[in-house]
N, C-alpha and C positions, 0 to 999 in steps of 0.2 A: 504494499499499499504506500509505504514511504517513497519507493522508487517511482510509482506512478504519479504521486503528488509532485515529486521533484521534476519529473519530466513535463508535467502539465504546467508547473510554474515557469519552467525554463522556456517552454513553448509561448506562453502568455507574455513573458518579458520580451521575447524576440517579435511577437506579432503585435505588440503594442504600438509602435511606430506606424505600421501598415493600418491598423485599425483607426488610429488617430487621423491619418491623412485621408483615408476613405470617408470618415465622418466629416471632415472639413469639407470635402467636395460636395456632399449632400448639403451641407450649410450654405456654402457659396451658391450652389444651384438653387436652393430656395430662395435666397436673396434676388437673384435674377428674376425669378417667376413672380414674387411678391412685388418688386419694383415695377416690372412690366404692367402688372394689373393696376398698380397705383397710377402709373403714367397714363394708361388707357382711360382712366376714369377722370382725367383732367388735372391731376396734381402737377403743379409746376416743378419741373426738375432743379430749378435754382432754389426754391424753398426746400426741396427734398435734401439738397446738398447741405443746407444750413442746419436743418433739424438733425440729419445725420451725424454731423461732426459736433454738434452740440451734445448729443447723447454720448459720443465717443469721448469727448473731453471730460465729462462728468465721471465716466467710468475709469479713465486712465490716470487722470490727474492725482487722485488720492494714493494710488500705488506709487507713483513717481515721487510724490512728496515724503512718503514714508520709507520706501526701500532705498531711495538714492539721496537721503538727506546728508549723508556724511561724504559721498563721493561725487557730488554735483560740482562741476568746475565753475570758475567765475565767468560770468556773461560778458563778452566783449561786443563792440560795435560790428565787427566783421562777422561774428557768429550770428548776431541778431539780423543783419542783412541777409544772411544765408538762410535763416529760418523764415524771413519774410518771403524770399524767393521760393523756397520749399513749399510754403502755403499757397502761393500761386499756382505753382506747377502741379501739385497734388490735388488739395481739395476743389480749387477754383477751375483750373483749365481742364485737367484730366476728368474729374468727376462729372462736370457739367456736360462736357462733350461726350463723355461715355453714356450718360443717361439720355442725351439727345439722340446719339446713335442707336441706343436700345429702343427708343420710342419710334423711330423711323424704320428700323429693320426688325429684329426678333431676338429673344434671348439666345438661341443656339448660335445664330450668326455673330452675335457680340462676343460670346465665349470663344468662338473659334478665331476671331480677330485678335482677342487679348492673347492668344498663344504666340503672337508675333513678338512678345515683349523681350525674351531673351535674345533673339536674333537682333532686334533694334538696339538693345543695350550694348551688345557686343560691337555693333557698328560704331556707336558713339563712343564707346570705351577706346576702340582703335584710333578714332579721329582725335581724341584727346590724349593718346599715347599712354592711356592706362592699360592697354592690352597690346601685347606684342603679337604681330602676325609674321610668322616665319612659314613661308609656303613650302619649305623643304620638309616640315614636319607633318605627319599625317593628322594630328589633331587639329593644326590650324587650318589644313584644307578641309576637314570635316566641318568646321565652324563656318568657314566662308561658303561651302557649297550648301550647307544647311540655311544660311542666311538667304541665298539666292532662291532656294527652292521655297522658303517661307514667304518671301515677297511675291514669288510667282503664284503661290497658292492664294494670297490675299487679293492680288489683281484679278485672278480668275473668279473669285467669289464677288468681286465688285462688279465686274463687267459682264459676266455670263451667269444668268439665273437658271435656264433650262427648264425642263418639265418638273411638275409638281410630283413628288414621291408619296404615294398614298400607303398607309399602314392599315391593317384590318381593324384595328381599334379606333381609328380616327377618320374612316372613309365617310361616315354619315355626318361627322362634325363639319368636315371640309364642304360637304354639300350644302349645309345651312349657312355657312359663313360665306360662301361665294355669292349667295343672293344679294346681300347688302354690302358687297365689297365696292371699293372706289374704282374709277377708271384705271386701266392698265397704265396708260402714260404717266398719270400723276404718281401711281404706286411705284413705277420704275424710277422716277425722279427722286422720290423719297428714298428709295433703296440706295441710290448712288450717293445722295446727300448723307444718308446715315453711315454709309461705308467710309466716306471722307472724314466725318466726325470721329468715327472709331480709330481711324489710322492716326489722326492728329492727336487723339487722346492717348494712344499707345506711345507715340513719340514724346509727349509730355511726360508720361510715366516714366519712360526710360531715362529722360533728362533728370527726372526727380531722383532716380537711383544713383546717377553719376554724382549729382550734387551732395546727395545724402552720404555717399562714401567719403567725399572730401570733408563734410562738416563733422562726421563722427571722429575724425582724426583730432580735430580741435576740440570737440565737445563730446566725449565718449560716454556720457550719461544717456543711455538708450531710451530708457522710459521717460525721462524728463524732456529729451528732444522730441520724442514722439508727441507728448502731451502739449508741448509748445507749438509744434507745427499744426496739430489739430486745432488748437485754440486760435492760432493766427489764421488758419484757414476758415474757421467759423466767422471771425471778424470780417475777413475779406469777402466771403460769400454773401454776408449781409449787405455789404456795400454794393456789390454787383446786383443783388436781387432788388435793392432799392431803385438802382438805376434802370433795370430792364423791366420790372414788374411794377406798374403803377396803381394797381388795385389792391386795397387793403385786404380784400377778401381772400386773397390767394394765401395769406398767413393763417387763415383759420384752419383748425385741425381739430378733429374730435376722436372719439374711440371707435376708429374705423380702420380700413386698409391703409390710409395715409399715414396714421400713427404707427401701425404696425410695420410698414416699410421703413419708416425713419428709424424707429426703435430697433428693429431686427438688423438693419445695416450698420447702425452705430455701435450697438452692444455686441452683436454676434460677430459681424464681418470686420468691423474696425477694431475691435477690442478682444474678445475672448478667442476668436479663431486665430488671429494673429499672434497671440501669446502662446497657444498650443503650437502653432506652426514654428515659433521661435525655439521652443523646447526640442521639437523633432529636429530642427536644423542643427541645434547644438550637438545632438547625438549622431545624426546620420549625414549631416552636410547639405548644402543648398540644392545639389543636383537631385538627391533623393526626394526632396520636398517638390521641386518643380516638376519631376517626372510624372506626378499624379494629376497635373492640370487638364490633360485631355479627358479624363474621367468625368470632370464636371461637364464638359461639352455633351458627352453622351447622356448623362442624367438629365441636363437640361433639355436635350432634343426629346427624350422619352416624356419627362414631365410637361413640357411645353405642348406636345401633341395630344396629351390627355386633357390638360386643364385649359390651355389657351386655344385649342384647335389650330396650332401653329402649322403653317406650310413649310415642308422640308423640300428644297429645290436641289436638282441634280448638280447644278453648279456649286451650290453651297457644299454639297457632300464631297465632290472632287477637290474643291479648294481646301477643305478641311482636312482632307487626307494629305494633301501636299503640305499644309502648315505643320500637321503632327510629325510627318516624316522629316521636315526641315528642323522642327524643334528637337526632336531626339538626336539629329545629327550634331546640332549645336551643343546639346547636353552631353553627348558622348565626347565631343572634343574638350569640354570643360572638366569632364570627370578624369580624363587622361591627364590634363594639365594639373588637376589637384592631386592625383596620384604621383606626378613627377615631383611636385613640391614636397609632398610628404616624405618621399625617398631621399630627397636632398637633406631634410631636416634630421634624418635618422643617423646617429654617429656610426661610423664603420668600426667593426671589432679589430683589436690590435692582437696579432699572433705572436706567441712566444716561440721563437725559432729554436731555442735550445731544448724545450720540453716538448715542443709539438702541440702545446695547448692553445687555445684562442680565449682571450679574456677581453672583457669589455673595458674600455679605457676608463669609462666613468666609474665603474665598480672599483677598479684598481685605485683610483684617486680617493674613493670613499675609504678603502682599507687604509691607505696612508694617512687620511685624516683622522681615523679613529686611533691609530697608533699615536699619533702626535697628541691627541686629546688624553690618552692614558698616561703618556710620559709627563704632560703638563700637570695632570691632576696629582700625580706623586710627588711633584717638585714644588707646587704651589698650592695655596688654600683655594678652595671653590669660590668663584665670584658669580654672584647671582646675574643671570642674563634674561632679559625680556625678549621673547620670540614673538614677532608680529607675522601672522599668516596673511596670504593673499586675500584681498577682498573679493567675494564672489559677486560677479556682475550678473544681473538678470539677462535672460536671452534677449537678442535683438528682436524688437518688435517691428515687423514691416507694417505698412499702413495703407489705409485707404480703400483702393479698388480691389475687386476680387480678381487679382492677377496671380500667374505662377511665379516666386521669388528668386 
């Protein structure tokens, strides 16, 4: 019995990251569906962005104040300006354009477009010389080819719709939805417009990651930085909403789908889910976390066909396949790069040629250090020493949009 219990405990320990990431994909998929329903019912996406990040600020700020009260660095003008720009790139530009693209297209299409993020981030990192591209190495070729394939898939999804693919469980729903549908020309224009919004939103999100990496070097308090960026984005979104929306009625919200969409996105997607994602990323690495993002697209496609009677087009399926293939090509290249860096950090063993034994240099140094301590203790009195351990940092909390990290 003890052996079975031990094997079961070991299995659950290994399966925990997989269960966590699959659960997160269901959470992200639910956010896309709920948000789409709220936008279809007339909620302004500008107001939704404000309420979402207000909820996120309320949830994240207390943890940042308590957990990082001793490690929070001093605020400088340069860091403040970087936080200001991060608020514009993430909550304001990315979120508003993502929701606008979601409104004009579909949840499945939006999720497929968001899989361009790793490839677009790689391009920007290469342009800013944060990423070295050596075409003589296979991993670099894989990242470049994956980026080209991903962009090709996005262009195919934008420019070609193709026939509608019907599923057995949604055939009768599509028949009812077609009767009240809008003109094909205006629908195609909205589709292209939504595609452009989603591409710009992904570009803004990739820019956010590049600037966030720079800011974290100057301000390594992850939770505090997240809380301040979310709060700054809330203030900026309020200003944008006042300029764009001139009716006071758009701010009204009750105990309905609009409140659920804002609270779900702020609490689950911008707070809880990203914290869990940070824990998994700390144990298994960023490539493991990002590899689950296509699962969200599949879940959204199934849920959307059930709940929203969403139409799945042939061009969207073909483009999604290309984007996923390109995504995994880029991730494979990043994984190989991660392995090379880990191999460089591991110290090589030192061989004792006289006895034919292999010793770890670090272990030998530890033995010498212990011998010196013993000699010192016999020659002098003990001196009290205060040992300060390393401060445990909370996991990096990614932010805002339901993107792969």
